[in-house]
C-alpha positions in Angstrom: 71.7 -25.2 12.6 70.7 -22.3 10.1 68.5 -23.9 8.0 65.7 -21.6 9.0 67.8 -18.3 7.5 67.4 -20.0 4.2 64.2 -22.0 4.0 62.4 -19.5 2.2 59.0 -19.9 0.7 58.7 -18.4 -2.6 55.8 -16.3 -3.1 54.0 -18.9 -5.9 54.4 -22.6 -5.6 56.5 -23.3 -8.8 55.1 -24.9 -11.5 56.4 -28.3 -12.3 58.6 -29.1 -15.1 57.2 -31.6 -17.7 60.9 -32.9 -19.5 60.1 -33.2 -22.9 62.3 -35.8 -24.5 63.1 -35.3 -28.5 61.0 -37.5 -30.7 64.2 -39.6 -31.4 64.2 -40.4 -27.4 60.4 -41.2 -27.2 59.6 -43.7 -29.8 55.9 -43.7 -31.7 55.9 -47.5 -30.9 55.1 -46.4 -27.0 52.2 -43.8 -28.2 50.6 -46.4 -30.2 50.9 -49.1 -27.7 49.6 -46.9 -25.1 46.5 -45.7 -27.5 46.1 -49.8 -27.4 45.7 -50.5 -24.3 43.4 -47.1 -23.4 41.1 -48.6 -26.2 40.6 -52.3 -24.5 40.4 -50.7 -21.0 37.4 -48.7 -22.0 34.9 -51.4 -20.8 36.7 -51.7 -17.6 36.4 -48.5 -15.4 38.7 -49.6 -12.4 41.5 -50.5 -15.4 40.8 -47.2 -16.9 41.0 -45.3 -13.7 44.2 -47.4 -13.1 45.7 -46.6 -16.8 44.4 -42.9 -16.5 46.9 -42.4 -13.3 49.8 -43.7 -14.4 50.2 -43.1 -18.5 52.1 -40.3 -19.7 50.3 -39.8 -23.1 48.0 -37.3 -23.1 45.4 -38.7 -26.2 45.9 -42.0 -24.3 44.6 -40.8 -21.1 41.7 -39.0 -22.9 40.8 -42.2 -24.9 40.7 -44.3 -21.5 38.6 -41.6 -19.9 35.4 -42.4 -22.2 35.4 -45.8 -20.0 34.8 -44.2 -16.5 31.6 -43.1 -15.7 30.7 -43.5 -12.2 30.7 -40.3 -9.6 33.0 -42.2 -7.8 36.3 -42.8 -10.3 35.3 -39.4 -11.9 35.5 -37.6 -8.9 39.3 -39.8 -8.4 39.9 -38.8 -11.9 39.2 -35.5 -11.7 41.4 -34.6 -8.8 44.6 -36.6 -10.1 44.4 -35.0 -13.5 42.9 -31.3 -12.2 46.3 -30.0 -12.6 47.8 -32.6 -15.0 45.5 -33.3 -18.1 42.8 -29.9 -19.0 41.0 -32.1 -21.1 40.2 -34.9 -19.3 39.7 -32.9 -16.2 36.9 -31.0 -18.5 35.6 -34.4 -19.5 35.1 -35.8 -16.0 33.8 -32.2 -14.8 31.0 -32.4 -17.5 30.1 -35.9 -16.5 30.1 -34.9 -12.8 28.1 -32.1 -13.4 25.5 -34.4 -15.6 25.0 -37.0 -13.0 24.4 -33.8 -10.2 21.7 -32.7 -12.8 20.4 -36.5 -13.3 20.1 -36.7 -9.2 18.4 -33.1 -8.9 16.0 -34.4 -12.0 15.5 -37.4 -10.4 14.2 -35.7 -6.9 12.0 -33.1 -8.1 10.5 -36.0 -10.1 10.2 -38.4 -7.5 8.8 -35.2 -5.3 6.4 -34.4 -8.2 5.2 -38.2 -8.3 4.6 -38.4 -4.4 2.5 -35.4 -4.4 0.4 -36.8 -7.2 -0.3 -40.1 -5.0 -1.0 -37.7 -1.7 -3.4 -35.8 -4.0 -4.9 -39.0 -5.3 -5.4 -40.3 -1.6 -6.6 -36.5 -0.7 -10.4 -36.2 0.0 -10.4 -32.7 -0.7 -8.8 -32.8 -4.1 -9.1 -29.5 -6.0 -8.5 -28.8 -9.7 -6.0 -26.1 -8.5 -3.9 -28.4 -7.1 -3.7 -30.7 -10.5 -3.0 -27.6 -12.8 -0.2 -26.9 -10.4 1.2 -30.4 -10.4 1.0 -30.5 -14.0 3.3 -26.9 -14.0 6.2 -28.6 -11.9 6.0 -31.9 -14.0 6.1 -30.0 -17.3 9.0 -27.5 -16.1 11.2 -31.0 -15.9 13.0 -32.2 -19.2 14.8 -35.7 -20.1 12.8 -37.7 -17.1 13.3 -41.1 -17.4 11.0 -43.9 -18.4 10.2 -45.1 -15.1 9.1 -42.1 -13.4 7.1 -41.0 -16.6 5.3 -44.2 -16.2 4.7 -44.0 -12.7 3.3 -40.0 -13.3 1.3 -41.1 -16.2 -0.5 -43.9 -14.0 -1.1 -41.3 -11.0 -2.5 -38.6 -13.4 -5.3 -41.1 -14.8 -6.5 -41.5 -11.2 -5.9 -37.9 -10.6 -8.1 -37.2 -14.4 -10.7 -39.8 -13.1 -11.4 -38.2 -9.6 -11.8 -34.7 -11.4 -13.9 -36.2 -14.1 -15.8 -37.9 -11.0 -16.1 -34.6 -9.1 -17.9 -32.8 -11.9 -19.9 -35.4 -12.5 -21.0 -35.2 -9.0 -21.6 -31.4 -8.9 -23.7 -31.8 -11.9 -26.0 -34.1 -10.1 -26.3 -32.4 -7.4 -27.2 -29.3 -9.3 -29.6 -31.2 -11.4 -30.8 -32.7 -8.1 -31.5 -28.9 -6.6 -33.4 -27.9 -10.0 -36.0 -30.7 -10.0 -36.5 -29.9 -6.1 -37.8 -26.3 -7.0 -39.3 -27.5 -10.1 -41.8 -29.5 -7.5 -44.6 -29.7 -6.9 -45.5 -27.8 -10.8 -49.1 -29.2 -12.0 -48.1 -33.0 -10.6 -50.4 -35.1 -8.5 -49.2 -35.1 -4.9 -48.4 -38.7 -5.2 -46.2 -38.2 -7.6 -44.9 -35.4 -6.0 -44.4 -37.1 -3.1 -42.8 -40.4 -5.0 -40.4 -38.1 -6.6 -39.3 -36.0 -3.5 -38.4 -39.4 -2.2 -36.4 -40.4 -4.9 -34.5 -36.9 -4.7 -33.7 -37.7 -1.0 -32.5 -41.3 -1.7 -29.9 -39.5 -4.6 -29.0 -37.0 -2.4 -28.1 -39.3 0.0 -26.2 -41.5 -2.0 -24.3 -38.4 -3.0 -23.2 -37.7 0.9 -21.4 -41.1 0.7 -19.5 -40.6 -2.3 -15.7 -40.0 -1.6 -15.9 -36.9 -3.5 -18.7 -35.1 -1.7 -15.9 -32.7 -0.1 -15.4 -31.3 -3.9 -19.5 -30.4 -4.1 -19.6 -26.7 -2.4 -21.4 -27.0 1.2 -23.8 -24.4 0.4 -25.1 -26.3 -2.6 -25.9 -29.2 -0.1 -27.6 -26.6 2.4 -29.9 -26.1 -0.7 -31.1 -28.9 -1.6 -31.8 -29.8 1.9 -33.4 -26.5 2.6 -35.5 -27.1 -0.8 -36.5 -30.9 0.2 -37.7 -29.5 3.6 -39.8 -26.9 2.3 -41.6 -29.0 -0.3 -41.8 -31.9 2.7 -43.4 -29.2 4.8 -45.8 -28.6 1.7 -47.0 -31.7 1.1 -49.9 -31.4 3.2 -51.1 -28.0 1.8 -50.4 -29.4 -1.7 -53.0 -32.8 -0.7 -55.4 -30.5 0.0 -55.2 -27.7 -2.6 -55.5 -31.1 -5.1 -58.5 -32.7 -3.4 -60.1 -28.8 -3.6 -59.4 -28.6 -7.1 -61.0 -32.1 -7.7 -63.9 -31.3 -5.5 -64.5 -28.0 -7.2 -64.2 -29.6 -10.8 -66.6 -32.6 -9.8 -69.4 -29.7 -8.8 -69.0 -27.8 -11.8 -69.6 -31.2 -14.0 -72.5 -31.8 -12.0 -73.7 -28.2 -12.6 -73.1 -28.7 -16.4 -74.9 -31.8 -16.0 -78.0 -30.2 -14.3 -80.7 -27.9 -16.3 -79.6 -24.2 -16.5 -83.3 -23.3 -15.1 -83.0 -25.4 -12.1 -79.7 -23.1 -11.1 -79.5 -20.3 -9.0 -76.8 -17.5 -9.8 -76.6 -16.1 -6.4 -75.8 -20.4 -5.1 -73.6 -20.6 -7.8 -71.3 -17.8 -7.3 -71.1 -18.7 -3.2 -70.2 -21.8 -3.9 -67.5 -20.9 -6.8 -65.0 -19.3 -5.0 -61.1 -19.5 -4.9 -58.5 -20.0 -7.4 -59.0 -21.9 -10.3 -57.4 -22.9 -13.6 -58.4 -20.5 -16.8 -60.2 -22.9 -18.2 -62.4 -23.8 -15.8 -62.9 -20.4 -15.0 -64.2 -20.0 -18.4 -66.6 -23.1 -18.1 -68.1 -21.5 -15.0 -68.6 -18.2 -16.6 -70.3 -20.1 -19.6 -72.5 -22.1 -17.0 -73.9 -18.9 -15.4 -74.4 -17.3 -18.7 -76.8 -19.9 -19.8 -78.4 -19.6 -16.3 -79.0 -16.1 -16.6 -80.5 -16.5 -20.1 -82.6 -19.5 -18.9 -83.9 -17.3 -16.1 -87.8 -16.0 -16.6 -88.5 -12.2 -17.2 -91.4 -10.6 -15.7 -93.1 -8.3 -17.9 -94.7 -5.2 -16.0 -98.1 -4.0 -17.2 -98.0 -1.5 -19.7 -99.5 1.8 -18.7 -100.0 4.3 -21.0 -99.5 8.0 -19.7 -100.9 10.6 -21.2 -98.4 13.1 -22.8 -97.7 16.8 -20.8 -95.7 19.5 -20.7 -92.0 19.4 -19.8 -91.7 20.7 -16.2 -88.5 22.0 -14.2 -87.6 18.3 -13.6 -87.8 16.9 -17.0 -84.4 18.3 -17.8 -82.6 16.9 -14.6 -84.5 13.3 -15.4 -83.0 13.5 -18.6 -79.8 14.4 -17.8 -79.1 11.8 -14.9 -80.6 9.2 -17.3 -78.3 9.5 -19.4 -75.4 9.7 -17.0 -76.7 6.4 -15.5 -76.3 4.9 -18.9 -72.9 6.5 -20.0 -71.6 5.3 -16.6 -72.9 1.7 -17.0 -71.6 1.7 -20.6 -68.4 2.7 -19.1 -68.0 0.2 -15.8 -68.6 2.9 -13.6 -70.9 1.4 -10.9 -70.2 4.1 -8.5 -71.3 7.3 -10.8 -74.6 5.1 -11.8 -75.5 4.5 -8.4 -75.4 8.4 -7.9 -77.0 9.0 -11.0 -80.1 6.4 -9.8 -80.0 7.8 -6.5 -80.9 11.0 -8.1 -83.7 9.4 -10.4 -85.8 8.0 -7.2 -85.3 11.6 -5.6 -87.8 12.9 -8.3 -91.3 12.3 -8.5 -92.0 10.3 -11.7 -95.5 11.6 -11.8 -94.4 15.0 -12.0 -91.9 14.3 -14.5 -94.1 11.8 -16.9 -91.5 10.0 -18.7 -92.1 8.6 -22.0 -92.4 4.6 -22.4 -89.3 4.6 -24.2 -87.4 6.4 -21.0 -89.6 4.1 -18.4 -88.5 1.2 -20.5 -84.9 2.6 -20.6 -84.8 3.3 -16.7 -85.9 -0.5 -16.0 -83.6 -1.4 -18.2 -80.6 0.1 -16.8 -81.9 -0.2 -13.3 -81.8 -4.1 -13.9 -78.5 -3.9 -15.4 -77.1 -1.5 -12.5 -78.6 -4.4 -9.7 -77.0 -7.3 -11.8 -73.3 -5.7 -11.8 -73.9 -4.6 -8.3 -74.8 -8.0 -7.1 -71.5 -9.0 -9.4 -69.3 -6.3 -7.8 -70.6 -7.3 -4.1 -69.8 -11.2 -5.0 -66.1 -10.1 -6.5 -65.6 -7.7 -3.0 -66.4 -10.6 -0.6 -64.4 -12.9 -2.8 -61.6 -10.2 -2.8 -62.1 -9.7 0.9 -61.6 -13.1 1.4 -58.6 -13.6 -0.5 -57.0 -10.2 1.5 -57.9 -11.9 4.5 -56.4 -14.9 3.8 -53.1 -12.8 2.6 -53.1 -11.0 6.2 -53.2 -14.6 7.8 -50.3 -15.7 5.8 -48.2 -12.7 6.7 -46.7 -14.4 9.8 -45.5 -17.2 7.9 -43.5 -15.0 5.4 -41.0 -14.2 7.7 -40.8 -10.3 5.9 -38.6 -7.4 7.2 -40.6 -5.3 9.3 -40.6 -2.3 6.9 -42.1 -4.3 3.7 -44.3 -6.3 6.6 -45.6 -3.0 7.8 -46.0 -1.8 4.1 -47.9 -4.9 3.0 -50.4 -4.6 6.5 -50.9 -1.1 5.1 -51.5 -1.9 1.6 -54.1 -4.5 2.5 -55.9 -1.9 4.5 -56.4 0.3 1.6 -57.3 -2.3 -0.2 -59.8 -3.1 2.0 -61.1 0.5 2.2 -61.3 0.7 -1.7 -63.6 -2.2 -1.9 -66.3 -0.9 0.9 -66.1 2.2 -2.2 -66.5 -0.2 -4.7 -68.1 -3.1 -3.8 -70.3 -1.6 -0.6 -70.0 -2.3 2.9 -68.4 -5.6 4.2 -70.0 -8.3 6.4 -69.1 -8.1 10.1 -68.0 -11.1 10.0 -65.2 -10.6 7.2 -64.2 -7.4 8.5 -63.5 -8.4 12.1 -61.7 -12.0 10.8 -59.5 -9.6 8.2 -58.8 -6.9 11.2 -58.0 -9.7 13.8 -55.6 -11.0 11.4 -54.0 -7.9 10.6 -53.8 -6.9 14.1 -51.9 -10.3 14.5 -49.6 -9.7 11.9 -48.7 -6.2 12.9 -47.5 -7.3 16.3 -44.0 -7.6 15.0 -44.5 -4.3 13.7 -45.6 -3.0 17.1 -42.7 -4.2 18.8 -40.0 -3.0 17.0 -41.8 0.4 16.6 -41.6 0.1 20.5 -37.6 -0.9 20.1 -37.0 2.0 18.3 -38.8 4.0 20.7 -36.6 3.1 23.2 -33.8 3.0 21.5 -34.0 7.1 20.4 -35.0 7.4 24.0 -31.7 5.9 24.7 -29.7 7.9 22.1 -31.0 11.3 23.8 -29.1 10.3 27.2 -26.0 9.3 25.2 -26.2 12.9 23.2 -26.4 14.6 26.4 -23.9 12.6 28.3 -21.7 13.5 25.0 -22.3 17.0 25.3 -21.2 17.2 29.2 -18.2 15.2 28.4 -17.4 17.9 25.7 -18.2 20.6 28.0 -15.9 19.1 30.1 -13.2 19.4 28.1 -13.6 22.8 26.8 -13.5 24.2 30.2 -10.1 21.9 30.4 -8.9 23.5 27.8 -9.4 27.2 28.6 -7.3 26.3 31.6 -4.4 24.9 30.1 -1.6 27.4 29.0 0.3 24.8 26.3 -2.3 22.0 25.7 -1.8 19.2 23.2 -3.7 20.5 20.3 -3.1 17.3 18.4 -5.3 15.3 20.8 -7.8 18.0 20.7 -8.0 17.5 17.1 -8.3 14.2 17.4 -11.3 14.8 20.1 -13.0 17.3 18.0 -12.8 15.3 14.9 -13.9 11.7 17.2 -16.8 13.4 18.8 -18.0 14.7 15.8 -17.7 11.1 14.1 -19.5 9.8 17.2 -22.1 12.3 17.1 -22.8 11.5 13.1 -23.3 7.6 13.8 -25.5 8.2 16.8 -28.8 6.3 16.1 -32.3 8.6 15.7 -33.8 10.4 18.5 -37.0 12.3 19.0 -38.1 14.7 16.9 -38.7 17.5 19.9 -35.0 16.6 21.2 -33.5 16.7 17.8 -33.0 20.4 17.3 -32.3 21.1 21.0 -29.0 18.3 21.2 -27.9 19.8 17.8 -27.7 23.1 19.2 -25.9 22.3 22.3 -23.5 19.9 20.4 -22.6 22.6 18.3 -22.2 25.3 20.5 -19.6 23.4 22.7 -17.9 21.8 19.3 -17.2 25.6 18.6 -15.8 26.3 21.8 -13.3 23.7 21.1 -12.5 24.6 17.6 -11.9 28.5 18.0 -8.4 28.1 19.6 -7.8 25.3 17.5 -8.8 27.1 14.4 -6.5 30.1 15.6 -3.3 27.4 16.0 -4.0 25.9 13.0 -3.6 29.3 11.1 -0.5 29.8 12.4 0.6 26.2 11.4 -1.1 27.1 7.9 1.5 29.9 8.0 4.4 27.7 8.6 3.5 25.4 6.2 3.3 28.4 3.7 6.8 29.3 4.2 8.1 26.2 3.9 6.7 25.9 0.4 8.5 29.6 0.1 11.4 28.1 1.4 11.2 25.1 -1.3 10.1 27.6 -3.9 13.6 29.5 -3.3 15.9 26.6 -3.6 18.7 26.8 -6.6 18.7 23.4 -8.4 22.7 24.1 -8.9 23.2 24.4 -4.8 25.0 21.1 -3.7 23.1 21.1 -0.4 19.3 21.7 -2.3 19.0 17.9 -1.6 19.8 18.1 1.9 18.2 21.3 2.7 14.8 19.6 0.6 14.9 16.5 2.9 15.3 18.7 5.7 11.7 20.6 4.8 10.8 16.9 3.9 11.0 16.0 7.8 10.2 18.8 9.3 6.9 18.9 7.2 6.5 15.5 8.3 6.7 16.3 12.1 4.3 19.3 12.1 1.9 16.6 10.4 2.5 14.7 13.3 2.4 17.2 16.1 -1.1 19.2 14.6 -3.1 17.7 11.7 -5.1 20.4 9.5 -8.6 20.0 8.4 -8.5 17.7 5.4 -9.0 20.2 2.8 -5.9 22.3 3.9 -3.7 19.4 4.6 -4.0 18.2 1.2 -3.9 21.3 -0.6 -1.0 22.4 1.2 0.8 19.4 0.6 0.1 19.5 -3.1 1.5 22.4 -3.4 4.7 21.3 -1.2 4.9 18.3 -3.4 4.7 20.1 -6.7 7.4 22.4 -5.0 9.7 19.8 -4.5 9.1 17.6 -7.9 9.9 21.1 -9.6 13.6 21.0 -7.4 14.0 17.6 -8.2 12.9 18.5 -12.1 15.6 21.0 -12.2 18.2 18.9 -10.7 17.3 15.9 -13.0 17.6 18.8 -16.1 20.9 19.7 -15.1 22.1 16.2 -14.5 20.7 15.9 -17.9 23.0 18.5 -19.3 26.1 17.1 -17.8 25.5 13.8 -18.8 25.2 15.0 -22.5 29.1 15.8 -22.5 29.6 12.0 -20.5 27.6 10.4 -23.5 30.8 11.1 -26.4 33.1 9.6 -23.1 30.7 6.5 -23.2 30.9 6.0 -26.8 34.9 6.4 -27.0 35.1 3.9 -23.8 32.9 1.6 -26.0 34.6 1.6 -28.7 38.1 1.3 -27.0 36.1 -2.1 -25.5 35.2 -3.1 -28.9 38.7 -3.2 -30.3 40.0 -5.1 -26.8 37.4 -7.4 -28.0 38.3 -8.0 -31.4 42.0 -8.2 -30.7 42.1 -11.7 -30.4 43.5 -12.9 -33.3 46.4 -10.4 -33.0 49.7 -11.2 -32.1 51.0 -11.3 -28.5 53.4 -8.4 -28.9 50.6 -6.4 -30.6 48.2 -7.8 -28.1 50.7 -6.4 -25.2 51.4 -2.8 -27.0 47.2 -2.8 -27.4 46.8 -3.1 -24.0 49.4 -0.3 -23.5 47.9 1.7 -25.6 44.1 1.1 -24.7 45.2 2.0 -20.8 46.4 5.4 -21.6 43.4 6.0 -24.0 41.2 4.9 -21.0 42.9 7.3 -18.2 42.4 10.4 -20.8 38.7 9.4 -21.1 36.4 11.6 -19.0 33.6 10.2 -16.8 30.4 8.2 -18.5 26.8 8.5 -17.5 26.4 7.0 -13.6 24.0 4.7 -15.6 26.1 3.3 -17.7 29.7 3.2 -15.6 29.7 -0.1 -14.2 28.3 -1.9 -17.1 31.3 0.1 -19.4 34.2 -0.7 -16.2 32.8 -4.2 -16.7 33.3 -4.5 -20.4 36.2 -2.9 -20.0 37.9 -5.0 -17.0 36.8 -8.2 -19.1 38.3 -7.4 -22.6 41.4 -6.7 -20.8 41.8 -9.7 -18.7 40.8 -11.6 -21.3 44.0 -10.1 -23.6 45.9 -10.5 -20.4 44.9 -13.9 -19.7 45.7 -14.6 -23.4 49.5 -12.7 -23.2 50.0 -14.6 -19.6 49.4 -18.2 -21.2 51.5 -17.3 -24.0 54.4 -15.9 -21.8 53.9 -19.1 -19.4 54.2 -21.5 -22.5 57.2 -19.8 -23.9 58.6 -20.0 -20.5 58.0 -23.8 -20.2 59.5 -24.0 -23.8 62.6 -22.0 -23.1 63.1 -24.2 -19.3 62.6 -27.4 -21.5 64.9 -26.6 -23.9 67.5 -25.7 -21.4 67.0 -29.5 -19.8 67.2 -30.8 -23.3 70.6 -29.0 -23.6 72.0 -29.8 -20.5 70.9 -33.4 -20.9 72.7 -33.3 -24.4 76.1 -31.7 -23.0 75.9 -34.2 -20.3 75.5 -37.0 -23.1 78.6 -35.7 -25.3 80.9 -35.7 -21.9 79.6 -39.4 -21.3 80.7 -40.3 -24.9 83.8 -38.6 -24.2 84.3 -40.9 -20.8 83.1 -44.0 -22.0 84.3 -43.9 -25.4 80.4 -45.3 -26.4 78.4 -43.6 -28.9 78.5 -40.8 -31.6 79.1 -37.6 -30.4 78.8 -35.8 -33.6 75.1 -37.5 -33.9 74.0 -35.6 -30.7 74.8 -32.4 -33.0 72.0 -32.5 -35.3 69.6 -32.7 -32.1 71.3 -29.4 -30.6 70.6 -27.4 -34.0 67.3 -28.5 -33.9 66.6 -26.9 -30.5 65.3 -23.4 -30.1 67.7 -21.1 -28.9 68.2 -19.9 -24.8 68.4 -16.7 -23.0 71.7 -15.1 -23.5 73.4 -16.2 -20.2 72.3 -20.0 -20.7 72.8 -20.5 -24.6 76.3 -18.9 -24.2 77.4 -21.1 -21.2 75.6 -24.1 -22.6 76.9 -23.7 -25.8 80.5 -23.4 -24.6 80.2 -26.8 -22.9 79.1 -28.3 -25.3 81.5 -27.3 -28.1 84.5 -27.9 -25.7 82.8 -31.3 -25.2 82.3 -31.8 -29.1 86.1 -30.7 -29.7 87.2 -32.9 -26.5 85.6 -36.0 -28.3 86.3 -35.2 -31.8 90.2 -35.2 -30.3 89.3 -38.0 -28.2 91.3 -35.7 -25.3 92.0 -37.1 -22.2 92.7 -34.3 -20.2 89.5 -33.0 -20.8 88.0 -36.4 -19.5 90.1 -36.2 -16.5 89.0 -32.5 -15.8 85.1 -34.0 -16.2 85.8 -36.5 -13.4 87.8 -34.1 -11.2 85.0 -31.6 -11.5 82.6 -34.2 -9.9 83.2 -33.4 -6.6 83.1 -29.4 -7.5 79.5 -30.3 -9.2 78.3 -31.9 -5.7 79.7 -29.6 -3.7 78.0 -26.6 -5.8 74.5 -28.7 -6.0 74.6 -28.7 -1.9 75.7 -25.0 -2.3 72.4 -24.5 -4.6 70.2 -26.6 -2.2 71.1 -24.5 0.9 70.5 -21.5 -1.0 67.3 -22.8 -2.5 66.1 -24.6 0.8 66.1 -28.1 -0.9 66.6 -31.3 0.8 69.8 -32.8 0.7 70.8 -36.7 0.8 71.0 -37.9 4.1 74.7 -38.7 3.6 75.5 -34.9 3.0 74.0 -33.3 5.9 77.8 -33.2 7.5 78.9 -31.5 4.9 75.4 -29.0 4.5 76.2 -28.1 7.8 79.6 -27.2 7.2 78.8 -25.6 3.9 75.5 -23.6 5.7 77.8 -21.9 7.9 80.5 -20.7 5.0 77.5 -19.5 3.2 76.3 -17.5 6.2 79.7 -16.1 6.6 79.8 -14.9 3.3 76.4 -13.1 3.6 77.1 -11.7 6.4 80.1 -10.1 4.5 79.5 -6.3 4.1 80.6 -4.8 0.9 81.0 -8.4 -1.2 78.2 -8.9 -4.1 76.4 -12.0 -4.0 75.7 -14.0 -6.6 72.1 -14.2 -7.6 70.1 -17.8 -7.8 70.5 -17.3 -11.6 73.8 -16.5 -12.1 74.8 -19.2 -9.7 72.7 -21.7 -11.6 74.7 -20.4 -15.2 77.6 -21.2 -13.5 76.4 -24.6 -12.6 75.3 -24.9 -15.9 79.1 -23.9 -17.8 80.5 -26.4 -14.7 81.7 -29.5 -16.8 81.9 -32.5 -14.7 80.7 -35.9 -15.0 77.1 -36.8 -13.1 76.1 -40.0 -11.5 71.8 -40.4 -11.5 71.2 -39.0 -7.9 73.2 -35.8 -9.4 71.6 -36.0 -12.3 68.1 -35.7 -10.4 69.0 -32.7 -7.9 70.3 -30.7 -10.8 67.2 -31.3 -12.3 65.3 -30.3 -9.1 67.5 -27.2 -9.1 66.6 -26.3 -12.2 63.0 -26.7 -12.1 63.0 -24.6 -8.8 64.9 -21.5 -10.3 63.3 -21.7 -13.6 
């Protein structure tokens, strides 16, 4: 009933004690048999697992573990061997990690293959998607062969798709180039057949599975080029027919006699654009016609030579100017010179025969050139009329259209000067074409006029709105200056974005706007001047901060927050805001730089501390080969030196502390392992020596065995701690002496102490909260009362668990199997 008083849970669960039997007790034959059995079971996973769980030999377990490969078996063995056999546990964990890595790799590879198959079926496949897929696949290593083959198959399909897309895009680009190159010099039937073939090719491209990869703009350009070309086929056919008719007419003229042809008729019939070689043939034909034209010979009049009159110099000067103008090709100057010559009285001038012949020749040349000029001028006027008629079809911008119409009219006027006045029919046709082409320009200018008038109304409304705001501002004691500043800024931006207005209204509106805007800006400027003074004061406060003051950073942050609040409450002019902010930021940077410099100076002394601590860490890291006592001494000395060392730079503080803790932890772990190993050996030695004592005592009672042979085993065991060595050594020596002397009295003592041993074991089980055999429950309850009474008595020393165990080891008594097992459990709990 008092079990709850004694069932105390230990702080740490005791490590299981493995009783190491001396080599004489564990024959080598058993180990050899276990190794042989483990070798035979390597190909039977289930048998290997069963053998592992039951085997007592570590090497045999490790050999049998080589045959465990499945995840379930690995988990089972790992759970059983985690605290029993470290080598087997590490092997099982490594194989489980390898299986997990293989599963992850297979999952990633399967995902890549699935993505590749999806891309292969995607009509909108792009090279970027394939590149990303290849990058993901190349990041995987040690891929199984089936997945490699599956991905390679799909990758070939993707490569074929990309190649087909590239070929399709190249074909569409070539088709567009061919459409733009037509018609060239080809005949209309060739152009039509080529266009039909290209349309059929485009239709075939559109049915391709990879058409989604072709840019839509490229297909649109192809359609537009084909439509334009098909719409111009009629004009191409007409032009081709006209050229053929002109070529036929030229061939007929060349076949006829030059005398039968008229130059004027030829020029009227030969109009329009022709090939250069045809024009050359026509010019040669005209030259033959002019040469073959009959020359009218005027009658020679003999005039007597008379003295030079006042008109003589004018005649000679005009004659020379006319000849020079004709040589230079200036028909207008030559015509003016001829006009002056006709105004003179030749009878009074009385030119010489050479002068008369020269005058006739010059006038004939002037007439010929004027004829050519009139013909060329009419041809040019017809071209200008055609150009004016074609303007509406060109879909030009309004400005460009107006410029072209003005240019056409200027060229028409220049032709009136160089080629004479134009026929009325040509003029009326040209003027009607220019008027029709100018209709969109006139409408556009009319629309602009309406917009200018509407902008005048908008500007007036804006000025009125600003006037109302200015009046309202004058009547408010504490206006929202930020709103006022934003209103002024937005009003100015809106005014600048306002469209054009009438010139006569522009100056008046600008004056009114600036006047109203100035009414708003004057009080705003006064408030901004006050705000600038406050900003200047904040800059001065920052410049006055001391870098060594601990509160400098707090003060600086407070000033920065205040600056932001002021900037949000009232924005200054952009230039003022930027200039003040630059000064404030520069002052803050100076404070930060000074504090950084001071911190650097403070860190200079910490570098030496860092080097000292690095040396301590290096010494700890290199102490792995030292003996355990030396390692323990080094840890104590290093801890003292570490505490004496000062602070290190903040940037290196975490790193050096982590390095020190890791080095100390590694050495402490080494010391702990050694201590646990010593404790395990000591516990094992106590158990073995206790067994030897029991064997000597059993030999004394039974008379079987050689007690003296056990002396060698006793000597081979290491020495125990003083209490246990003294108690067990005394018990073993007494048993050896009694065995040698065949002391029956000692044997009787051993038999008599059997009950004492049982009672002391029961007491120890009560104290250690261990379970007792069921048949001893009544005695346990009685003894619990006794133990409780002893514990409640004050002033009496209470023996510790180890003292009780030493007394139990020193008690010579015979023990049967259950008693021996109970004694071992007590030893394992106490030690």
